[in-house]
Residue frames as qw, qx, qy, qz and C-alpha x, y, z in Angstrom:
[[0.794, -0.389, -0.359, -0.299, -0.74, 99.74, 27.59],
 [0.272, -0.677, 0.556, -0.398, 0.34, 99.52, 31.23],
 [0.515, 0.143, -0.843, 0.066, 1.80, 96.25, 32.49],
 [0.750, -0.548, -0.189, -0.319, 0.02, 94.33, 35.25],
 [0.111, -0.661, 0.652, -0.354, 2.05, 94.07, 38.35],
 [0.777, -0.009, -0.628, -0.045, 2.98, 90.45, 39.15],
 [0.605, -0.669, 0.259, -0.345, 2.58, 89.46, 42.75],
 [0.220, 0.473, -0.843, 0.130, 5.48, 87.32, 44.06],
 [0.790, -0.226, -0.533, -0.203, 4.54, 83.72, 45.07],
 [0.579, -0.693, 0.299, -0.308, 4.56, 82.93, 48.68],
 [0.221, 0.493, -0.834, 0.114, 7.48, 80.82, 49.83],
 [0.909, -0.219, -0.207, -0.288, 6.67, 77.15, 50.68],
 [0.338, -0.635, 0.669, -0.184, 8.52, 75.51, 53.46],
 [0.803, 0.222, -0.533, -0.149, 9.90, 72.08, 52.29],
 [0.845, -0.516, 0.132, -0.048, 10.60, 69.33, 54.79],
 [0.099, -0.738, 0.660, 0.103, 14.19, 68.58, 55.39],
 [0.831, 0.274, -0.458, -0.158, 15.53, 65.51, 53.52],
 [0.776, -0.497, 0.385, -0.052, 16.62, 62.56, 55.56],
 [0.305, 0.688, -0.632, -0.187, 19.99, 61.71, 54.05],
 [0.269, -0.272, 0.917, -0.115, 20.31, 58.34, 55.73],
 [0.650, 0.345, 0.594, -0.326, 16.86, 57.21, 54.57],
 [0.575, 0.727, -0.161, -0.337, 17.53, 58.40, 51.03],
 [0.114, 0.590, -0.794, -0.093, 20.80, 56.54, 50.93],
 [0.439, -0.051, 0.870, -0.219, 19.13, 53.39, 52.28],
 [0.690, 0.523, 0.334, -0.372, 16.40, 53.59, 49.64],
 [0.463, 0.730, -0.431, -0.259, 18.94, 53.98, 46.87],
 [0.086, -0.429, 0.899, -0.034, 20.95, 51.06, 48.19],
 [0.586, 0.168, 0.726, -0.320, 17.79, 48.91, 48.41],
 [0.670, 0.648, 0.051, -0.359, 16.82, 49.75, 44.84],
 [0.291, 0.676, -0.660, -0.152, 20.30, 48.93, 43.59],
 [0.313, -0.237, 0.905, -0.166, 20.23, 45.64, 45.49],
 [0.682, 0.375, 0.516, -0.356, 16.85, 44.71, 43.96],
 [0.589, 0.719, -0.227, -0.292, 18.07, 45.56, 40.47],
 [0.081, 0.573, -0.815, -0.028, 21.24, 43.57, 40.99],
 [0.488, -0.029, 0.832, -0.264, 19.26, 40.63, 42.35],
 [0.712, 0.536, 0.275, -0.361, 16.86, 40.75, 39.41],
 [0.434, 0.730, -0.481, -0.217, 19.75, 40.93, 36.97],
 [0.141, -0.406, 0.900, -0.076, 21.44, 37.94, 38.62],
 [0.619, 0.199, 0.691, -0.315, 18.22, 35.91, 38.50],
 [0.663, 0.668, -0.002, -0.338, 17.70, 36.81, 34.85],
 [0.251, 0.667, -0.691, -0.118, 21.27, 35.87, 34.00],
 [0.346, -0.217, 0.894, -0.185, 20.88, 32.61, 35.89],
 [0.705, 0.395, 0.472, -0.352, 17.62, 31.75, 34.09],
 [0.576, 0.728, -0.264, -0.263, 19.16, 32.52, 30.72],
 [0.032, 0.570, -0.821, 0.004, 22.21, 30.48, 31.61],
 [0.503, -0.012, 0.828, -0.250, 20.14, 27.51, 32.76],
 [0.712, 0.556, 0.231, -0.361, 17.94, 27.77, 29.68],
 [0.427, 0.723, -0.509, -0.191, 20.97, 27.81, 27.43],
 [0.163, -0.391, 0.899, -0.106, 22.45, 24.85, 29.27],
 [0.643, 0.208, 0.656, -0.337, 19.17, 22.95, 28.99],
 [0.681, 0.662, -0.031, -0.310, 18.93, 23.65, 25.28],
 [0.246, 0.666, -0.701, -0.074, 22.54, 22.67, 24.77],
 [0.378, -0.210, 0.876, -0.214, 22.05, 19.51, 26.80],
 [0.734, 0.392, 0.430, -0.351, 18.98, 18.62, 24.74],
 [0.589, 0.719, -0.296, -0.222, 20.81, 19.19, 21.48],
 [0.045, 0.565, -0.822, 0.052, 23.81, 17.22, 22.69],
 [0.596, -0.027, 0.740, -0.311, 21.54, 14.41, 23.86],
 [0.784, 0.529, 0.182, -0.270, 20.01, 14.08, 20.39],
 [0.420, 0.745, -0.513, -0.075, 23.42, 14.34, 18.75],
 [0.192, -0.457, 0.851, -0.173, 24.96, 11.82, 21.13],
 [0.765, 0.146, 0.533, -0.330, 22.05, 9.44, 20.50],
 [0.751, 0.627, -0.114, -0.170, 22.82, 9.40, 16.78],
 [0.225, 0.680, -0.689, 0.107, 26.53, 8.93, 17.41],
 [0.475, -0.276, 0.774, -0.316, 25.83, 6.21, 19.96],
 [0.842, 0.320, 0.318, -0.296, 23.52, 4.42, 17.54],
 [0.595, 0.699, -0.389, -0.077, 26.21, 4.57, 14.87],
 [0.039, -0.548, 0.807, -0.214, 28.69, 2.96, 17.26],
 [0.650, -0.039, 0.667, -0.362, 26.19, 0.28, 18.28],
 [0.819, 0.507, 0.006, -0.267, 25.46, -0.50, 14.64],
 [0.383, 0.669, -0.635, 0.049, 29.19, -1.02, 14.10],
 [0.324, -0.355, 0.813, -0.330, 29.35, -3.32, 17.13],
 [0.779, 0.185, 0.473, -0.368, 26.41, -5.39, 15.93],
 [0.732, 0.618, -0.199, -0.208, 27.51, -5.64, 12.29],
 [0.406, 0.587, -0.680, 0.168, 30.98, -6.81, 13.29],
 [0.858, -0.328, -0.388, -0.075, 29.71, -8.96, 16.19],
 [0.272, 0.500, -0.531, 0.628, 32.07, -7.22, 18.61],
 [0.620, -0.497, 0.175, -0.582, 29.62, -7.89, 21.43],
 [0.936, -0.040, -0.348, 0.015, 30.95, -11.44, 21.60],
 [0.410, 0.457, -0.525, 0.589, 33.94, -10.05, 23.48],
 [0.435, -0.493, 0.349, -0.668, 31.89, -9.85, 26.69],
 [0.905, -0.103, -0.383, -0.155, 31.69, -13.64, 26.84],
 [0.701, -0.004, -0.540, 0.466, 33.07, -14.98, 30.11],
 [0.004, -0.345, 0.316, -0.884, 32.39, -11.81, 32.07],
 [0.095, -0.354, -0.834, 0.413, 30.29, -11.93, 35.19],
 [0.087, -0.671, -0.532, -0.509, 26.82, -10.50, 34.82],
 [0.029, 0.273, -0.344, 0.898, 26.28, -7.31, 36.86],
 [0.628, -0.286, -0.051, -0.722, 22.81, -8.56, 37.77],
 [0.934, -0.263, 0.116, -0.213, 23.83, -11.86, 39.30],
 [0.537, -0.525, 0.632, 0.192, 26.41, -14.59, 39.44],
 [0.840, 0.423, 0.338, 0.039, 25.76, -15.80, 35.90],
 [0.396, -0.373, 0.487, 0.683, 28.56, -15.77, 33.36],
 [0.505, 0.657, 0.017, -0.560, 27.66, -13.98, 30.15],
 [0.789, 0.172, 0.547, 0.219, 27.77, -15.90, 26.87],
 [0.231, -0.302, 0.405, 0.832, 28.52, -12.92, 24.64],
 [0.256, 0.581, 0.736, 0.236, 25.09, -12.36, 23.11],
 [0.076, 0.424, 0.228, 0.873, 23.67, -9.18, 21.60],
 [0.501, -0.702, -0.405, -0.305, 20.91, -9.20, 24.23],
 [0.699, -0.499, -0.245, 0.450, 23.46, -9.24, 27.04],
 [0.429, 0.095, 0.078, 0.895, 25.42, -6.40, 25.45],
 [0.165, -0.584, -0.319, -0.728, 22.29, -4.24, 25.18],
 [0.638, -0.664, -0.388, -0.026, 21.37, -5.05, 28.78],
 [0.632, -0.239, -0.178, 0.716, 24.77, -3.78, 29.93],
 [0.138, 0.232, 0.152, 0.951, 23.83, -0.43, 28.37],
 [0.174, 0.323, 0.591, -0.718, 20.52, -0.44, 30.20],
 [0.496, 0.339, -0.201, -0.774, 18.53, -0.75, 26.98],
 [0.796, 0.157, 0.553, -0.188, 16.40, -3.45, 25.41],
 [0.448, -0.018, 0.705, 0.549, 17.25, -5.20, 22.16],
 [0.293, 0.724, 0.604, 0.159, 14.09, -3.79, 20.56],
 [0.063, -0.949, -0.059, 0.303, 15.10, -0.22, 21.37],
 [0.337, -0.571, 0.524, 0.536, 18.61, -0.58, 20.02],
 [0.424, 0.199, 0.775, 0.425, 17.54, -2.48, 16.91],
 [0.223, 0.849, 0.480, -0.016, 14.89, 0.15, 16.25],
 [0.126, -0.883, 0.172, 0.417, 17.49, 2.93, 16.48],
 [0.391, -0.307, 0.694, 0.520, 19.79, 1.03, 14.14],
 [0.402, 0.509, 0.723, 0.238, 16.96, 0.49, 11.66],
 [0.119, 0.951, 0.226, -0.174, 16.24, 4.22, 11.66],
 [0.276, -0.718, 0.415, 0.486, 19.92, 5.00, 11.18],
 [0.422, -0.025, 0.775, 0.469, 20.21, 2.65, 8.22],
 [0.321, 0.681, 0.648, 0.118, 16.99, 3.96, 6.68],
 [0.087, 0.976, 0.199, 0.001, 17.65, 7.70, 7.01],
 [0.603, 0.444, -0.203, 0.631, 21.38, 8.17, 7.56],
 [0.471, -0.327, -0.446, 0.688, 23.11, 10.03, 10.39],
 [0.063, 0.035, 0.038, 0.997, 22.47, 13.57, 9.16],
 [0.438, -0.344, -0.445, -0.702, 18.76, 13.15, 8.48],
 [0.635, -0.427, -0.638, 0.085, 18.21, 11.07, 11.62],
 [0.377, -0.210, -0.369, 0.823, 19.96, 13.68, 13.76],
 [0.143, -0.120, -0.150, -0.971, 17.81, 16.43, 12.23],
 [0.559, -0.374, -0.576, -0.465, 14.60, 14.42, 12.65],
 [0.570, -0.364, -0.622, 0.395, 15.46, 13.72, 16.29],
 [0.185, -0.141, -0.221, 0.947, 15.97, 17.44, 16.94],
 [0.328, -0.219, -0.361, -0.845, 12.60, 18.10, 15.29],
 [0.479, -0.098, 0.600, -0.633, 10.98, 15.78, 17.81],
 [0.727, 0.164, -0.471, -0.471, 10.00, 13.10, 15.28],
 [0.652, -0.369, 0.569, -0.339, 9.11, 10.01, 17.31],
 [0.279, -0.200, 0.925, 0.165, 9.62, 6.29, 16.76],
 [0.532, 0.470, 0.667, -0.225, 6.06, 5.80, 15.55],
 [0.438, 0.825, -0.038, -0.355, 6.44, 8.33, 12.74],
 [0.003, -0.632, 0.721, 0.286, 9.87, 7.00, 11.79],
 [0.464, 0.040, 0.885, 0.011, 8.44, 3.50, 11.50],
 [0.555, 0.691, 0.393, -0.245, 5.85, 4.85, 9.05],
 [0.254, 0.850, -0.332, -0.321, 8.54, 6.65, 7.06],
 [0.291, -0.412, 0.840, 0.201, 10.69, 3.51, 6.84],
 [0.544, 0.292, 0.786, -0.032, 7.82, 1.68, 5.13],
 [0.421, 0.770, 0.040, -0.477, 7.46, 4.29, 2.39],
 [0.838, 0.476, 0.131, 0.234, 8.60, 3.62, -1.20],
 [0.696, -0.177, 0.045, 0.694, 12.25, 4.44, -1.77],
 [0.267, 0.472, 0.234, 0.807, 11.64, 7.60, -3.83],
 [0.367, -0.801, -0.243, -0.405, 9.26, 9.09, -1.27],
 [0.759, -0.567, -0.111, 0.299, 11.58, 8.19, 1.60],
 [0.609, 0.094, 0.100, 0.781, 14.49, 9.84, -0.22],
 [0.008, 0.682, 0.234, 0.693, 12.46, 13.04, -0.64],
 [0.594, -0.775, -0.183, -0.116, 11.75, 13.10, 3.10],
 [0.788, -0.296, -0.031, 0.539, 15.43, 12.56, 3.91],
 [0.422, 0.361, 0.144, 0.819, 16.49, 15.50, 1.76],
 [0.247, -0.764, -0.182, -0.567, 13.97, 17.82, 3.44],
 [0.760, -0.615, -0.174, 0.119, 14.99, 16.54, 6.88],
 [0.713, -0.007, -0.036, 0.700, 18.60, 17.49, 6.18],
 [0.130, 0.611, 0.117, 0.772, 17.55, 21.13, 5.73],
 [0.220, -0.166, -0.640, 0.717, 16.25, 21.23, 9.31],
 [0.342, -0.116, -0.106, -0.926, 12.99, 22.92, 8.22],
 [0.199, 0.133, 0.904, -0.355, 10.45, 21.22, 10.46],
 [0.513, 0.470, 0.274, -0.663, 7.38, 22.83, 8.88],
 [0.511, 0.496, -0.518, -0.474, 8.44, 21.80, 5.37],
 [0.115, 0.201, -0.972, 0.041, 9.26, 18.31, 6.63],
 [0.327, 0.243, 0.764, -0.501, 5.92, 17.85, 8.40],
 [0.559, 0.511, 0.010, -0.653, 3.97, 19.16, 5.38],
 [0.449, 0.429, -0.709, -0.333, 5.77, 16.81, 3.00],
 [0.024, -0.090, 0.970, -0.223, 5.43, 13.88, 5.40],
 [0.465, 0.337, 0.565, -0.593, 1.67, 14.40, 5.77],
 [0.576, 0.530, -0.248, -0.570, 1.28, 14.68, 1.99],
 [0.330, 0.362, -0.858, -0.153, 3.28, 11.51, 1.36],
 [0.178, 0.033, 0.908, -0.377, 1.53, 9.54, 4.11],
 [0.565, 0.414, 0.324, -0.636, -1.89, 10.55, 2.77],
 [0.563, 0.515, -0.475, -0.439, -0.87, 9.56, -0.76],
 [0.162, 0.274, -0.946, 0.058, 0.60, 6.29, 0.48],
 [0.368, 0.157, 0.756, -0.518, -2.57, 5.52, 2.44],
 [0.637, 0.481, 0.035, -0.601, -4.70, 6.17, -0.64],
 [0.472, 0.464, -0.702, -0.261, -2.50, 3.95, -2.80],
 [0.046, -0.136, 0.953, -0.267, -2.62, 1.24, -0.15],
 [0.529, 0.294, 0.518, -0.604, -6.42, 1.48, -0.03],
 [0.643, 0.515, -0.266, -0.501, -6.61, 1.17, -3.82],
 [0.313, 0.378, -0.870, -0.054, -4.27, -1.82, -3.80],
 [0.262, 0.016, 0.857, -0.444, -6.30, -3.44, -1.04],
 [0.638, 0.406, 0.234, -0.611, -9.47, -2.92, -3.06],
 [0.569, 0.503, -0.553, -0.343, -7.83, -4.42, -6.14],
 [0.081, 0.259, -0.948, 0.167, -6.64, -7.36, -4.08],
 [0.465, 0.182, 0.668, -0.552, -10.13, -7.90, -2.71],
 [0.681, 0.495, -0.066, -0.536, -11.55, -7.77, -6.23],
 [0.409, 0.471, -0.767, -0.154, -8.88, -10.16, -7.47],
 [0.146, -0.107, 0.924, -0.336, -9.60, -12.54, -4.61],
 [0.607, 0.328, 0.415, -0.593, -13.31, -12.34, -5.39],
 [0.641, 0.531, -0.375, -0.408, -12.60, -13.09, -9.06],
 [0.202, 0.382, -0.900, 0.053, -10.32, -15.93, -8.04],
 [0.371, 0.053, 0.803, -0.464, -12.97, -17.40, -5.78],
 [0.687, 0.450, 0.139, -0.554, -15.57, -17.10, -8.53],
 [0.530, 0.536, -0.609, -0.247, -13.19, -18.72, -11.02],
 [0.048, -0.261, 0.936, -0.233, -12.42, -21.45, -8.51],
 [0.571, 0.220, 0.594, -0.522, -16.12, -22.17, -8.15],
 [0.690, 0.547, -0.167, -0.443, -16.55, -22.25, -11.93],
 [0.339, 0.499, -0.796, -0.059, -13.53, -24.52, -12.32],
 [0.279, -0.107, 0.880, -0.368, -14.79, -26.80, -9.57],
 [0.681, 0.370, 0.359, -0.520, -18.18, -26.99, -11.25],
 [0.619, 0.593, -0.406, -0.317, -16.62, -27.64, -14.65],
 [0.080, 0.409, -0.904, 0.101, -14.37, -30.28, -13.14],
 [0.492, 0.089, 0.745, -0.441, -17.39, -31.98, -11.63],
 [0.713, 0.523, 0.087, -0.459, -19.23, -31.79, -14.95],
 [0.426, 0.601, -0.651, -0.185, -16.16, -33.10, -16.79],
 [0.160, -0.239, 0.932, -0.221, -15.83, -36.02, -14.40],
 [0.623, 0.292, 0.549, -0.475, -19.50, -36.76, -14.86],
 [0.645, 0.619, -0.218, -0.391, -19.11, -36.60, -18.65],
 [0.190, 0.504, -0.842, -0.038, -16.11, -38.92, -18.51],
 [0.385, -0.022, 0.860, -0.336, -18.12, -41.39, -16.49],
 [0.687, 0.479, 0.283, -0.468, -20.99, -41.20, -18.98],
 [0.506, 0.646, -0.497, -0.283, -18.59, -41.67, -21.89],
 [0.037, -0.355, 0.929, -0.099, -17.04, -44.65, -20.20],
 [0.555, 0.203, 0.696, -0.406, -20.47, -46.15, -19.65],
 [0.660, 0.615, -0.016, -0.430, -21.37, -45.46, -23.28],
 [0.284, 0.598, -0.729, -0.173, -18.12, -46.98, -24.50],
 [0.238, -0.142, 0.941, -0.194, -18.74, -50.15, -22.53],
 [0.619, 0.397, 0.501, -0.456, -22.33, -50.28, -23.72],
 [0.574, 0.668, -0.270, -0.388, -21.34, -49.78, -27.36],
 [0.056, 0.491, -0.866, -0.072, -18.68, -52.43, -27.03],
 [0.332, 0.060, 0.914, -0.225, -21.29, -54.97, -26.04],
 [0.584, 0.536, 0.273, -0.544, -23.83, -53.91, -28.71],
 [0.720, 0.345, 0.518, 0.308, -24.16, -55.31, -32.27],
 [0.371, -0.070, 0.291, 0.879, -22.51, -53.24, -35.01],
 [0.016, -0.541, -0.546, -0.639, -25.78, -52.01, -36.50],
 [0.415, -0.802, -0.426, 0.057, -27.05, -50.89, -33.10],
 [0.520, -0.455, 0.001, 0.723, -23.78, -49.07, -32.42],
 [0.243, 0.194, 0.420, 0.853, -24.02, -47.25, -35.75],
 [0.192, -0.711, -0.558, -0.381, -27.60, -46.26, -35.04],
 [0.487, -0.766, -0.296, 0.298, -26.77, -44.83, -31.61],
 [0.473, -0.278, 0.157, 0.821, -23.71, -42.97, -32.87],
 [0.122, 0.410, 0.504, 0.750, -25.74, -41.44, -35.70],
 [0.312, -0.798, -0.495, -0.143, -28.37, -40.30, -33.24],
 [0.520, -0.632, -0.126, 0.560, -25.74, -38.61, -31.05],
 [0.348, -0.080, 0.330, 0.874, -24.12, -36.82, -34.00],
 [0.022, -0.573, -0.597, -0.561, -27.53, -35.87, -35.40],
 [0.374, -0.805, -0.423, 0.182, -28.43, -34.31, -32.04],
 [0.430, -0.463, 0.086, 0.770, -25.33, -32.12, -32.25],
 [0.185, 0.193, 0.529, 0.805, -26.18, -31.09, -35.82],
 [0.181, -0.727, -0.613, -0.252, -29.74, -30.31, -34.76],
 [0.413, -0.739, -0.254, 0.468, -28.48, -28.10, -31.93],
 [0.343, -0.238, 0.291, 0.861, -26.20, -26.21, -34.33],
 [0.031, 0.411, 0.629, 0.659, -29.02, -25.74, -36.82],
 [0.294, -0.778, -0.554, 0.032, -31.35, -24.58, -34.04],
 [0.398, -0.595, -0.072, 0.695, -28.82, -21.97, -32.94],
 [0.220, 0.003, 0.455, 0.863, -28.50, -20.67, -36.48],
 [0.151, -0.512, -0.640, -0.553, -32.23, -20.50, -37.09],
 [0.434, -0.750, -0.486, 0.118, -32.90, -19.27, -33.57],
 [0.431, -0.723, -0.062, 0.537, -30.32, -17.01, -31.89],
 [0.380, -0.150, 0.416, 0.812, -28.36, -16.07, -35.02],
 [0.078, 0.534, 0.634, 0.554, -31.49, -15.35, -37.07],
 [0.279, -0.853, -0.422, 0.125, -32.92, -13.28, -34.21],
 [0.430, -0.561, 0.105, 0.699, -29.71, -11.24, -34.09],
 [0.270, 0.145, 0.555, 0.773, -29.88, -10.65, -37.83],
 [0.069, -0.737, -0.614, -0.273, -33.48, -9.44, -37.43],
 [0.353, -0.816, -0.212, 0.406, -32.42, -6.89, -34.78],
 [0.380, -0.305, 0.346, 0.802, -29.67, -5.61, -37.06],
 [0.153, 0.438, 0.660, 0.591, -32.25, -5.28, -39.82],
 [0.196, -0.859, -0.472, 0.020, -34.50, -3.18, -37.57],
 [0.410, -0.670, 0.040, 0.617, -31.55, -0.99, -36.60],
 [0.347, 0.015, 0.525, 0.777, -30.67, -0.53, -40.28],
 [0.030, 0.672, 0.627, 0.393, -34.23, 0.60, -41.02],
 [0.306, -0.883, -0.301, 0.191, -34.13, 3.15, -38.18],
 [0.389, -0.725, 0.208, 0.528, -30.61, 4.51, -38.62],
 [0.599, 0.767, -0.144, -0.181, -29.93, 3.85, -42.28],
 [0.185, -0.640, 0.739, 0.101, -26.73, 1.93, -41.45],
 [0.831, 0.284, -0.380, -0.290, -26.12, -1.07, -43.70],
 [0.559, -0.491, 0.650, -0.158, -25.28, -4.29, -41.80],
 [0.928, 0.306, -0.008, -0.211, -25.46, -6.65, -44.77],
 [0.525, 0.608, -0.566, 0.186, -21.71, -6.93, -45.24],
 [0.249, -0.463, 0.714, -0.463, -21.25, -7.78, -41.57],
 [0.816, 0.002, 0.410, -0.408, -23.97, -10.46, -41.68],
 [0.837, 0.487, -0.228, -0.101, -22.62, -11.88, -44.92],
 [0.224, 0.623, -0.698, 0.274, -19.20, -12.18, -43.27],
 [0.530, -0.275, 0.672, -0.438, -20.67, -14.27, -40.45],
 [0.901, 0.269, 0.180, -0.290, -22.46, -16.54, -42.92],
 [0.625, 0.637, -0.449, 0.036, -19.28, -16.88, -44.94],
 [0.094, -0.544, 0.763, -0.335, -17.35, -17.92, -41.82],
 [0.747, -0.042, 0.543, -0.383, -19.93, -20.61, -41.09],
 [0.852, 0.489, -0.065, -0.175, -19.70, -21.83, -44.67],
 [0.356, 0.666, -0.635, 0.162, -15.90, -22.00, -44.45],
 [0.393, -0.380, 0.742, -0.388, -16.15, -23.96, -41.20],
 [0.851, 0.174, 0.378, -0.321, -18.62, -26.44, -42.68],
 [0.722, 0.625, -0.287, -0.071, -16.51, -26.75, -45.83],
 [0.062, 0.622, -0.745, 0.231, -13.46, -27.53, -43.71],
 [0.617, -0.147, 0.688, -0.353, -15.35, -30.31, -41.91],
 [0.855, 0.434, 0.114, -0.259, -16.66, -31.64, -45.25],
 [0.523, 0.691, -0.497, 0.037, -13.11, -31.68, -46.66],
 [0.234, -0.533, 0.761, -0.285, -11.61, -33.32, -43.57],
 [0.606, -0.003, 0.754, -0.253, -13.97, -36.29, -43.77],
 [0.016, -0.127, 0.781, 0.611, -14.15, -36.40, -47.62],
 [0.366, 0.464, 0.703, -0.396, -17.90, -35.87, -47.71],
 [0.274, 0.398, 0.634, 0.603, -19.85, -35.48, -50.97],
 [0.070, 0.066, 0.070, -0.993, -21.44, -32.13, -51.72],
 [0.594, -0.071, -0.305, -0.741, -24.73, -33.58, -53.00],
 [0.050, 0.005, 0.953, -0.299, -26.75, -35.89, -50.75],
 [0.454, -0.320, -0.562, -0.613, -30.25, -37.25, -51.34],
 [0.036, -0.018, 0.738, -0.674, -32.12, -36.74, -48.07],
 [0.083, -0.497, -0.840, -0.201, -35.65, -37.19, -49.49],
 [0.117, -0.689, -0.254, -0.669, -36.43, -33.57, -48.67],
 [0.641, -0.742, -0.173, -0.092, -36.03, -33.93, -44.90],
 [0.099, -0.845, 0.491, -0.189, -33.22, -32.94, -42.58],
 [0.587, 0.319, -0.734, 0.119, -30.46, -35.49, -42.15],
 [0.082, -0.245, 0.748, -0.612, -30.77, -35.49, -38.37],
 [0.720, 0.020, 0.223, -0.657, -34.44, -36.47, -38.69],
 [0.835, 0.279, -0.428, -0.205, -33.60, -39.41, -40.94],
 [0.349, 0.352, -0.781, 0.380, -30.86, -40.46, -38.53],
 [0.371, -0.180, 0.588, -0.696, -33.29, -40.36, -35.61],
 [0.832, 0.139, 0.089, -0.530, -35.74, -42.52, -37.51],
 [0.536, 0.444, -0.710, -0.112, -33.10, -44.97, -38.70]]
């Protein structure tokens, strides 16, 4: 097979390069790259300085608070007594307030920092400050029970902000729930106390009234003949006996009847239980009979004793 003859390409005339312009462009590009590199280095440097300054500020705050706590605990601030106040002609007395003012801070701020330091310790407080934990949150954490606060401190020392925030939210929620339950119990206790107070007040009133009635009765009996006194006393005691008998034949008997119905429906035998109640009443009556040496056989002419006493 014969080869196809290749036609040579026509020559293209290229424009002549301007050496000066090319050199200028290269120099301009190099200048731009150098400028960009310098700006980037400067930004990184400033960012690093800012981060370092922030970290040092938090660290220095903890150290400063530790020093201030030492000054307050040992009352070293008294040494400024006699100095002239920088804000006027007054002579300072050596108070803690004046010492804080010299530092440009209020007593509340310094005392709050010291409270946080004592509650969490330097290491945990420094870590919490770097995490951005504010005064409001720290105040909440200080109020937590000791075991929960200790758990927060240990997590804070690790520097893991996410773990710290998660644990703090969990503890705060639990603490809030416990506080709500305690508040509810307190409200219920107060309600019970108020109800009991009302009952006691009513009983006290009734007792005072009863005492007054007894005093009136005592005076009346004192002025009455002996036979009249005996008659009235018998009537009072007979009324009590009648009430006891009425309760037995009324409420107690009705209860026994309900137990009997239940026994018929369920087959459960309540006779032993009922017999025990009757036996207890018999023992009680026997004890009263023995205490007052009463005879077992009494001729009442077939009627109840309380009725005879009322007719006496």
